[in-house]
N, C-alpha and C positions, 0 to 999 in steps of 0.2 A: 538569436538576438538582433535587435535592431539597434544600430549604432547611429546617433546624430552628431555630427560635427556641426557646432553653432559658426566657429569662427575659423573657418579654413585658411582665409589670407592671413592670419596673424602668424602663421609660420612661413608666408612666403610661398608664391605661386611657382618659384623655382625649385622648391624642395617637394619631392615626392610624398605623398600621404595616400596610401592604399591600405584600408584595413577590411577589402572585402573578402579575405579569407577567415576572418574572425566574425563574420555577421551581414546582414543587409546593411547598406549604408546609405543614409542619406547626409547630403552634404549642403551647406550654405557658406557663402563667402565671408559674409560677417552679420552679428547679432548684435543689437544694440541696446534695445528696450526692454522693459520687463514684459511688455504686451508680446514681442516677438519671442522672447524665450520661453514664455508659458505656453505659447500657440504651438511651438516647431518642437517641444519635448512631451507632447501630452502620450504618445505611444511609444516612447523610447524605453529602452532598456538601460543602453550608456549613453552618456552625454560626453563628447569630446568639447573643451570650451578653454577660454582664456580670460577674458572679463565678463562676458554675462553673467548677469546677476541671477543666484540662486539663493531664494529666502521663502519665507511662508507665502507670499503673494504670488510667486512665479511658481512654487512646487505643491501648493495644496490641491490643486485638481489633478494630479498626475499620479498614477496607479502603479505602474508596471516599472518606473526608474529604478535602480538599484546601484548604480555606479556614475559619479561625475569623475572624468578625468581632466584635470588640469592640464593645459599644454603651456607650462610654467610651473614655476616653483611657487610663487605667491597664492594663496588662496584667499585673500581677504575679500573676493568676491562671492564666497560662500558663506550663508548663516551654518556654520558648522553644529550648532547645539539642535537647530531645527533639522537639519538633515539626518544627524544621529536619531532623533525623535522618530522619525520617519524611515529609519533603516536603510538610508542612503549613505553608502560609502563615498568618500572623497578620497582621491591619489593623488599626489602631486608629482612633479620631476624635480629631482635634486641633482645639483652639482654639474649641470650640463653645460652651463654657460659660466663656471668659476674662470676658466683661463680668459674667455674674452672681456668680462667685466672687469677682470683685474688689470688687463692691457689696456682697456679704455680709460680706467683710473686713472693711471699713468700718461696715457696720452693726453688728457687734459691738464692734468699737473703740470707735465713737463712744457706743454705748450704755453702756459700761463706764466711759469717761473722764468722761463727762458724768453719771453716777448715774442714767439714766433710769429704771430699774426701781424706785429708791427714791423719786424724786419722783414717778413715776406711782401709786404705790402710797399715798404722802402725800396727794395730791389725793384719791383714791377713798377712802382711808379715812375721810374727813370731817376730818381734822385741820387740812388747808388751810382749810376753810371757818370753823373754831374759832378761828383765830388772827386777831388784830388788825393787821395789817399786809399789804401787797398782795404781798410777796415771801418766799420763804424759800429759803435757800442754806445751811442748816446743816451739810449734808454736803459737805464740798469738792469741787469737780469742776476738771477742767483742758481747756485748749484744746490742739490738735494743733500748732498754728501754734509754729515755735522748737523743737520736740522733735526727736528722732533717731528715725526710722524703720527698723529693721532688717529685713532679707529674708533668708530662706534660700531659694535655688531662683529663679534668675532667669530662668526661661521666659517664655511668653507672659503667664502669670498675674502672675508676679513683676514683670513690666515694666509691666504695667498699673497695677498696686498702687503701684509707684515713682513713676509719673507722678502718679497721684493725690495720693499722700503729696506730693510736691514742691508740686502746685497747693494744697494745705492751708498750706504754709509748713514743711514738715518737712525737715530735713537727711537723706536717704537713703545708707545704706550697705548693702552685702551680701556675704554669704559665698555661694562655690560650692561646694556640697556634691560635685559631681561633679568639680571642678578644671578644667571645660572652658569655662566661660564666656567668652564674647565681647564682654561688654557694656562699654562705656567711658564710657557717659553717667552712673554713679554710681559712687561710691568704692567699690572692692573691699577687704575687710579679712579678716584670720583671724578664725577661731571665737570666740576667747579677747576679741578686740578688739569684735566684733560682742555678744557677749553683755554685756560690761563697758558699752558705751555707749549701747545701744537704750533707749529708753523704750517704744516699742512695738516687738516682735518678730513678724513674721508669717511663717509656715512655707508655702512653696507648692513644696516638692520632691518627687519621687517616693520611693517605698519602696523602696530596696536594702539591701544589707548594711552599705553605708556611713552609710546615713541611720536605720538602727532603733534607735530610741533614742538617737538625736544628742543629745536634750533629755533628759538625764537627771540624777540627783541634782547631779552634780558642774557640769554645766552650769547649772542652775537655780541654784545657790549663788554664781555668778559673776554673775549678773544684779542689777539694781537692785532695791531693796526697793519701789519705786515704778514698776516695769516691768508692761506688760501684755503677754501672751503670746497669739496667735492662731495657733490651726491649723487651716487648711482644707486641708491636703494628706492625709495619710494618718495613721491614728490612732496606728500603732506609732512613727511619727518622734519623739514625745514620751511617754516612759515615765509612764503614768497614775497609779502608785501614788508615784512622786516627785513628781508635779505635785501630787497631793494634800497631800504633806508640805510642798512649798513653798508651798501657798494656806492652809495651816492654820497653819503655821509663820511666814507673813509673809516667806519668801525673796523673793517677788513679791507685787504688789499684786492682780492679777485676771488672769482667761484666759478666751477666748472659743474656744469649740471646736466645729466642725462634724463632727468626724471622733472616734472612739475605737478602742481596740486590739480591742475586741470590740463588733461592732453585729448587733441593737441592745445597748444597754448592760446589761452582765451585773449579777447581785445581787452579785458580789463585787468590783465595783469600786468603790473607795472615793470617787471623784468624785459619785457618786450621793447621797453623805450631805451633800454642800455644798447647801444651800438658800438663800445669800444670792445672789443673782442681782446683786449689785454686785460681788461677787468671783468669781462663775463662771455664766457663760452658756453653755449646750449646747443645740444645735440636732441634729435627728436626719438629719446628712448629706444637707443640702438644697441646699446652697450652688450646687451645678450645675444645680438642677432648675427654673429657671424655665420657663414654658411656652413660650417663645421659645428656649431652650436645647435643651429637649428635642426640640422640632420640628427645629432643626438638626442634632441628635445622629442622629435616625431617618433623616434626608435625607442625611447623610453615610455613613451605613452602605448606605444604596441605592447612592450613588455608588461606593463600595467594592466592592461585590458586582459593579456593572455593570463597573468597572474590572478586576476579576479576569477576569470571563467574556469581556474583550476583550484581555486579556493585557497590561494597563496597568500600570506598576508604583506604585502610588498608597497612601501610608502603610502600607507594609509594614514592620513593626518585626522582622522575622529575616530578613532577605535572604540 
């Protein structure tokens, strides 16, 4: 078996990734374009990738490929219908980053609610040492207890976030973007109710045609002016231009983002103009990427390859 790793660096060079005991391995640090993808997988039996595009254009000339292993949970880089038509399995990694994404969700929310960027700068600027009292709380901040925490996407991550929010004393409500959630531990509401009632709204759903720009101008205008939006799902779930309008126009109070519509952030994304970190925090798509999570991800890919070689149905997304 020839295993081609298209995006080795996406797991981090500090993490070991050695599949040589499973077959002949060819490794590329990164693969971006359709042309690169098509060229590099010509004689592959198994491909390991993250964002490289797999569609008719990149797969039509490939004859040996039988398995695409996603080095991630998401598989929106794959045309599943075409892969199935060609007899190519797609397997993903599930639940490897749940703990870290949930942790980062609260890191963003707590930083914004507590105005931590402002107060950190206040101390480091020398303003605190120059004042004549022991405390400073001139910029109001808020606690989570008693707030309504809304969730879109009640999968593994959404459930973990819900449990943590409840432990903080929040009332948790959620909207099922797919309409198929079986969760009964928390109150399920329609989208308009979720938008109107949430003090913190966190996004944990996959990107589909149903969820693309789910958080748009219309949705943002229905939210509380005091609300905080957290997106650790996919960038295009929230319309970035509409979110800029919402933040600069006072439709909502703040947003914490780990994902953007274009990554890295493009020069034409207006969110890059907002420098106030009490209003907007953006991190570079790292919520999934703790050392522990990346090690789990690579190990899960190994298990997926071994399962394929042993004809075991593990984590197949296009049966």
